[in-house]
C-alpha positions in Angstrom: -230.8 63.7 -26.8 -229.5 66.9 -27.3 -227.6 68.2 -24.4 -229.1 71.0 -23.1 -226.3 72.8 -21.3 -222.2 71.5 -20.2 -219.2 72.6 -18.9 -217.2 72.8 -22.0 -214.1 71.8 -19.8 -215.6 68.1 -19.7 -214.0 65.7 -22.6 -215.7 64.5 -25.6 -216.0 61.1 -24.1 -217.8 62.3 -21.1 -219.6 65.2 -22.9 -221.2 62.2 -25.6 -222.4 60.2 -22.4 -224.5 63.2 -21.0 -225.9 63.5 -24.4 -227.1 60.0 -25.2 -230.6 58.8 -24.8 -229.9 57.2 -21.6 -231.9 53.9 -20.7 -232.0 51.9 -17.2 -230.6 48.6 -16.9 -233.2 46.0 -16.2 -233.1 42.4 -17.1 -229.9 43.1 -18.9 -231.2 45.2 -21.3 -230.8 48.9 -21.6 -234.7 50.0 -21.6 -236.7 53.5 -21.4 -239.6 54.1 -19.0 -242.7 51.7 -19.4 -244.5 55.2 -19.1 -241.9 56.9 -21.6 -241.4 59.5 -18.8 -238.3 61.5 -18.4 -236.8 63.6 -15.7 -234.3 66.6 -15.9 -230.7 66.3 -14.7 -229.3 69.7 -13.6 -225.5 71.1 -13.2 -225.7 72.4 -9.9 -223.0 75.2 -11.0 -225.6 77.0 -13.3 -228.9 75.2 -12.4 -228.9 74.5 -16.0 -230.5 71.0 -17.3 -228.2 69.3 -18.6 -230.1 66.4 -19.9 -232.6 63.9 -19.1 -232.9 60.0 -17.7 -236.0 57.6 -17.6 -238.4 58.2 -15.1 -239.0 54.7 -13.2 -242.5 54.0 -11.4 -244.4 50.8 -9.9 -244.5 49.2 -13.5 -240.5 49.9 -14.0 -239.8 48.8 -10.4 -242.2 45.3 -11.1 -240.5 44.3 -14.4 -236.6 45.2 -12.0 -237.7 43.3 -9.3 -239.3 40.4 -11.1 -236.1 40.1 -13.4 -233.7 39.9 -10.0 -236.4 37.3 -8.7 -235.9 35.2 -11.5 -232.2 36.2 -11.5 -231.9 35.0 -7.9 -234.3 31.6 -8.0 -233.3 30.2 -11.8 -230.0 32.2 -12.7 -226.6 31.7 -12.6 -225.4 34.9 -10.4 -226.1 32.9 -7.1 -225.0 29.4 -8.7 -221.4 30.4 -9.6 -218.4 29.6 -8.4 -217.2 32.0 -5.4 -214.1 32.8 -7.5 -216.0 33.1 -10.7 -218.3 35.9 -9.4 -215.2 37.6 -7.7 -213.8 37.4 -11.1 -216.5 39.8 -12.3 -216.4 42.0 -9.8 -212.6 42.6 -10.4 -213.2 43.2 -14.2 -215.4 45.8 -13.1 -213.0 47.5 -10.8 -210.0 47.5 -13.7 -213.1 49.0 -16.2 -214.1 51.8 -13.3 -210.3 52.0 -13.3 -209.5 52.3 -16.6 -212.5 55.0 -17.6 -211.5 57.0 -13.8 -211.2 60.3 -15.6 -214.6 59.9 -17.2 -216.3 59.2 -14.2 -214.3 62.0 -12.2 -215.8 64.6 -14.6 -219.7 62.9 -14.6 -218.9 63.4 -10.2 -218.3 67.3 -10.8 -221.0 67.6 -13.5 -223.8 66.0 -11.6 -222.9 66.5 -8.0 -220.9 69.5 -8.1 -217.9 68.3 -6.1 -214.7 69.4 -7.8 -213.0 66.9 -10.3 -209.6 67.2 -8.8 -211.5 65.3 -5.8 -213.3 63.1 -7.6 -210.1 61.9 -9.1 -208.0 60.8 -6.1 -211.2 60.1 -3.4 -214.4 59.1 -5.2 -213.2 56.8 -8.2 -210.1 54.9 -6.5 -212.7 54.3 -3.5 -215.1 52.7 -5.8 -212.5 50.7 -7.6 -211.0 49.3 -3.9 -214.9 48.9 -2.8 -215.2 46.1 -5.6 -212.0 44.5 -5.2 -212.0 44.1 -2.1 -215.3 42.8 -1.7 -214.6 40.6 -5.0 -211.9 38.8 -2.4 -214.4 38.1 0.5 -216.3 36.1 -2.5 -214.0 33.2 -1.7 -214.3 33.3 2.2 -217.9 33.5 3.4 -218.0 30.3 5.3 -219.7 28.6 7.9 -218.7 27.0 11.3 -218.8 23.9 12.7 -220.7 23.5 15.9 -219.7 21.2 19.1 -223.3 20.5 20.9 -224.0 20.1 24.2 -226.0 16.9 24.2 -223.0 14.7 23.1 -221.0 13.6 19.9 -223.9 11.8 18.6 -224.8 14.9 16.0 -222.5 16.9 13.4 -223.9 20.3 13.3 -222.5 23.1 10.9 -223.8 26.7 10.1 -224.4 27.6 6.0 -223.9 31.4 5.2 -226.5 32.0 2.2 -227.6 34.9 0.0 -230.3 36.5 1.6 -231.8 37.1 -2.0 -233.3 39.5 -4.1 -232.3 42.9 -2.4 -233.6 46.5 -3.0 -230.8 49.3 -2.3 -231.5 52.9 -2.7 -228.5 55.3 -2.4 -227.9 59.1 -2.0 -226.9 62.0 -4.2 -223.6 62.8 -1.9 -221.0 60.3 -3.5 -223.2 59.1 -6.0 -220.5 56.5 -7.3 -219.1 55.3 -4.4 -222.4 54.7 -2.8 -223.6 52.6 -5.3 -220.4 50.5 -4.8 -220.5 50.4 -0.8 -224.1 49.0 -1.6 -223.6 47.0 -4.6 -220.1 45.0 -3.6 -221.0 43.6 -0.9 -224.3 42.2 -2.1 -222.9 40.9 -5.3 -220.2 39.2 -3.3 -222.5 37.5 -1.5 -224.7 36.2 -4.4 -227.4 38.5 -4.2 -229.4 39.9 -6.9 -230.2 43.4 -6.6 -232.3 46.3 -7.9 -230.3 49.9 -7.3 -232.6 52.9 -7.3 -230.1 56.1 -8.0 -230.3 59.3 -6.5 -232.3 61.4 -8.8 -230.1 64.3 -8.6 -227.3 62.6 -9.4 -228.2 59.5 -11.8 -225.4 59.6 -14.2 -222.1 58.3 -12.9 -224.5 54.9 -11.8 -225.8 54.6 -15.3 -222.5 54.6 -16.4 -221.5 52.2 -14.0 -224.2 49.8 -15.2 -223.2 50.3 -18.6 -219.5 48.8 -17.0 -221.2 46.0 -15.3 -222.8 44.9 -18.3 -219.4 45.2 -20.1 -218.3 43.2 -17.4 -220.1 40.1 -17.9 -222.6 40.4 -15.1 -225.5 38.2 -15.9 -229.2 39.5 -17.0 -231.1 40.5 -13.8 -228.4 40.3 -11.3 -228.1 44.0 -11.0 -231.0 46.1 -11.9 -230.5 50.2 -12.4 -233.1 52.1 -12.0 -233.8 56.2 -12.3 -236.9 57.8 -11.2 -238.2 59.7 -7.8 -238.4 58.5 -4.1 -242.1 58.7 -4.4 -242.4 57.1 -7.6 -239.8 54.3 -7.4 -238.0 54.4 -4.4 -241.4 53.7 -2.5 -242.6 50.8 -4.4 -239.4 49.6 -4.4 -238.8 49.1 -0.5 -242.4 47.8 -0.2 -242.3 45.5 -2.5 -243.3 42.1 -1.5 -240.7 40.1 -4.0 -237.6 42.0 -2.2 -236.1 40.1 0.5 -234.2 42.7 1.8 -233.6 47.0 1.6 -230.3 48.6 2.0 -230.6 52.1 2.4 -228.2 55.6 3.0 -229.9 58.6 3.5 -231.9 61.2 5.8 -233.3 59.7 9.3 -236.5 60.9 7.8 -236.8 58.4 5.0 -235.2 55.8 6.6 -238.3 55.7 8.9 -240.3 55.5 6.1 -237.9 52.6 5.2 -238.8 50.5 8.4 -242.7 51.2 7.5 -242.6 49.7 3.4 -240.6 47.1 4.9 -243.1 45.6 7.3 -245.5 43.9 4.9 -243.2 41.0 4.3 -240.7 41.7 7.2 -238.3 41.9 4.6 -234.5 42.7 6.5 -233.6 46.5 6.3 -230.0 48.2 6.7 -229.9 51.7 7.4 -227.0 54.2 7.3 -228.7 57.3 8.1 -227.7 60.9 9.2 -225.6 62.4 12.0 -224.8 65.5 14.1 -221.0 64.6 14.4 -218.5 66.3 17.0 -215.3 67.0 16.8 -213.4 67.6 20.2 -210.4 69.7 20.6 -208.3 69.3 23.7 -205.5 72.0 24.8 -202.6 69.7 24.4 -203.6 68.6 20.9 -201.0 70.1 18.1 -203.5 73.2 17.1 -202.1 73.4 13.3 -203.1 69.9 12.9 -206.2 70.4 14.4 -207.4 73.5 13.0 -206.5 71.6 9.2 -208.1 68.4 10.3 -212.0 70.1 11.8 -211.8 72.1 8.7 -211.5 69.4 6.4 -214.0 67.5 9.2 -217.1 70.1 8.2 -215.6 71.3 4.9 -215.1 68.3 2.7 -217.5 67.6 -0.1 -219.0 70.7 1.2 -220.2 69.3 4.3 -222.6 67.1 2.5 -221.3 64.3 4.5 -224.1 62.0 7.1 -220.3 62.3 9.0 -219.4 65.6 8.9 -217.7 67.4 12.0 -220.3 69.7 12.4 -220.4 70.3 15.9 -217.0 71.5 17.4 -216.1 71.5 20.9 -213.0 73.3 21.8 -211.5 73.9 25.2 -211.6 77.4 26.3 -207.7 78.0 26.4 -206.9 77.5 22.8 -210.7 78.3 21.6 -210.2 81.5 20.2 -206.8 80.1 18.4 -208.7 77.5 16.6 -212.2 79.5 15.7 -209.8 81.9 13.9 -207.8 79.2 12.3 -210.7 77.5 11.0 -212.0 80.6 9.7 -209.1 81.4 7.9 -209.7 78.2 6.3 -213.2 79.0 5.4 -212.3 82.5 4.0 -209.4 80.9 1.8 -211.7 78.2 0.2 -212.2 79.0 -3.4 -215.6 78.8 -4.5 -215.9 77.5 -8.4 -217.4 74.9 -10.4 -216.4 71.6 -9.7 -214.6 71.3 -13.2 -212.7 74.6 -13.0 -209.3 73.8 -11.4 -208.9 76.2 -9.1 -212.2 74.5 -7.7 -211.8 73.9 -4.0 -215.1 73.5 -3.0 -217.9 73.4 -5.6 -221.9 74.2 -5.4 -224.1 72.7 -3.5 -226.0 69.4 -5.2 -229.7 71.2 -5.7 -231.4 74.1 -5.1 -233.5 72.4 -2.5 -230.4 72.1 -0.5 -229.1 75.3 -1.4 -232.3 77.0 0.6 -231.9 74.6 3.3 -228.8 75.0 4.0 -229.2 78.9 3.9 -232.5 79.0 5.8 -230.0 77.3 8.7 -227.4 80.2 8.6 -230.1 82.3 8.5 -232.0 80.8 11.7 -228.8 80.5 13.4 -228.3 84.2 13.3 -231.6 84.9 13.9 -231.5 82.6 17.5 -228.4 84.6 18.6 -225.5 83.0 16.2 -222.6 84.9 15.9 -221.2 84.7 12.3 -217.1 84.3 12.6 -216.5 83.6 9.0 -219.2 83.2 5.9 -222.5 83.9 6.1 -225.6 83.1 4.3 -224.7 85.2 1.0 -222.6 83.3 -1.7 -221.6 86.2 -4.0 -222.2 83.9 -7.0 -225.1 85.0 -9.2 -225.6 81.5 -10.5 -225.5 78.0 -9.1 -225.9 76.8 -5.8 -223.4 78.0 -4.0 -222.6 78.3 -0.2 -219.6 79.9 1.4 -218.0 77.7 4.2 -219.5 79.3 7.6 -218.3 79.4 11.0 -220.8 80.2 13.9 -220.1 81.0 17.5 -222.4 81.7 20.7 -224.8 78.9 19.7 -226.6 77.4 22.6 -227.4 73.4 22.9 -231.0 73.7 21.8 -230.4 75.7 18.8 -231.2 74.5 15.5 -228.4 74.9 13.7 -226.6 72.7 16.8 -229.2 69.9 17.1 -230.5 69.3 13.2 -228.3 67.9 10.1 -227.5 70.5 8.1 -225.7 68.4 5.7 -223.7 72.1 4.3 -220.5 73.7 4.9 -221.6 74.7 8.4 -220.1 74.4 11.7 -221.3 75.5 15.4 -217.8 76.4 17.8 -218.4 75.5 21.1 -215.9 76.7 23.9 -215.7 74.0 27.2 -213.3 74.2 30.3 -211.2 72.2 32.3 -214.2 71.5 34.9 -216.3 70.4 31.8 -213.6 67.2 30.2 -216.1 64.6 32.0 -218.9 66.5 30.6 -218.1 67.2 27.5 -218.9 63.3 26.2 -222.4 64.0 27.4 -222.5 67.1 25.5 -221.3 65.2 22.3 -223.8 62.6 23.4 -226.4 64.8 23.5 -227.8 64.3 20.3 -230.5 61.6 18.4 -227.5 61.1 16.5 -224.9 58.1 16.7 -222.8 58.1 13.7 -219.6 59.4 14.1 -216.4 62.1 16.4 -213.5 62.5 16.2 -210.9 63.3 18.8 -207.8 65.7 18.9 -205.2 65.3 21.6 -202.0 64.3 22.3 -202.4 62.3 25.6 -202.9 58.9 24.5 -204.7 57.6 27.3 -207.4 60.5 27.1 -208.1 59.8 23.5 -209.5 56.3 24.4 -211.1 57.1 27.3 -213.2 59.1 25.0 -213.4 57.0 22.1 -215.1 54.8 24.5 -217.3 57.1 26.0 -218.8 58.4 22.9 -222.0 56.3 21.4 -220.7 56.7 17.7 -219.9 53.7 15.0 -216.8 55.8 14.4 -214.6 57.7 16.4 -211.3 59.3 14.6 -208.2 60.3 16.6 -206.4 63.3 15.4 -208.3 62.6 11.9 -211.8 62.8 10.4 -213.6 61.3 7.1 -210.6 58.8 6.9 -212.1 55.7 5.0 -211.2 52.3 3.9 -213.1 49.1 2.2 -211.7 47.2 5.6 -213.2 49.7 8.3 -216.5 48.8 9.0 -219.0 51.8 8.9 -222.4 53.0 10.6 -224.4 54.6 13.7 -225.9 54.2 16.9 -229.3 55.4 17.6 -231.0 57.3 15.2 -227.8 57.3 12.6 -228.9 53.6 11.5 -228.9 49.8 11.8 -226.2 47.6 10.4 -222.5 48.3 9.1 -221.4 49.1 5.4 -217.8 48.2 4.3 -215.8 45.8 5.9 -216.3 42.0 6.8 -219.5 43.6 8.7 -220.9 44.5 5.9 -221.4 40.8 4.7 -224.3 40.3 7.4 -226.5 42.5 6.0 -226.7 40.4 2.8 -226.4 37.3 4.4 -228.8 34.5 5.9 -227.4 32.0 8.4 -228.6 28.3 8.2 -227.9 25.7 11.2 -227.9 21.7 10.0 -227.8 19.2 12.3 -227.2 15.6 11.0 -227.9 12.6 14.0 -225.0 10.3 13.6 
């Protein structure tokens, strides 16, 4: 299939892959959709179509789930020794690392993010995730238990793979989110059907080739491309699926829960956020300005944990707002493959209209624009300027709802509000992350304990590692990604008791 429009700065290898006749991975074979349908993939920097991929529907979902079911019930993957599984996962990591430049180009071209960022963050963190979880494959163990009934029993627990797992990932970190889902489930011995985001399928399709090359048995991992309604919904509801893991919006997460009710499959959800960043007057202001600006503008604000509510003590409010606004105005907007790019376009026209709509809503409700605004100055592509809003109130949509774009609301608080600021930080249906900026160690710990969120960063924001659990309180989700905690998503615990 000929490439319709592609950035000339990408390498020949990447261009060749984009131009291929793309296929999904089902039962160890690369196949078209049963219907023959395809759908377009867009370059968000231009709005042009760059290629087409298969449009999976219910029949394709059935084929993939049945393949995963056979692979789990009869195939080698769950029956391999843990060290064998770990070695294959390390081989996957090695191959991703070998093709680092290509994966970074695919992420930039498909998602819009700067190539320079994908090269040093998205792809290396993906490699780390497969290696870290490959190491966990040999360390999943049960326990021996002493029963209160006495010494005439020998009791122990087994930790066993949960079975067939449906995984649905978002478009903001396409490759990394695939790794967050795949690696722990693979380490546990589950078999998987992974549904890629329709906006950003390319790196996941390339990953499917890498996994096949690494020697993954047929059916152990199946990779689908398609829309939420046509592929995601039947996958989440499928009776042969034992577990569904979803990352995305809270709204869709609720639909996943309803879809899973049919056979009471297990569910884990990593959902939305409206994360507060709280700057106290004793903070290192230069560091706090850079850190809180990065908290909201990293990845174009398209992060579930973006620091989109910036609470600043009134003594330093003007200084911090001026500093963050200066950072915002200095960010270079350009296509992701442009070496000068510091922020690329948003992922899609739909997302562009949503974010611009929020900015306009805030202005209409009385917010003041300290930097940025709804007009990007770009004639093509889905570019939104980094935007700082002041003069907001707690009931405004821009303060309460997840924007998922480079828009921050700066709010002052005073000396009498220091205890109350934790309550204000918690005044949202979300509870994913937060950051606290202070040099007072006692205050940092006190505020961290008071905030109801799955992650609290102190004097930093957006720090991720394969060993750190990540997930949310309240409507930010169920369960945790990464770290030892994520293994609980993909394991069942069996108690065995023997009468002696």
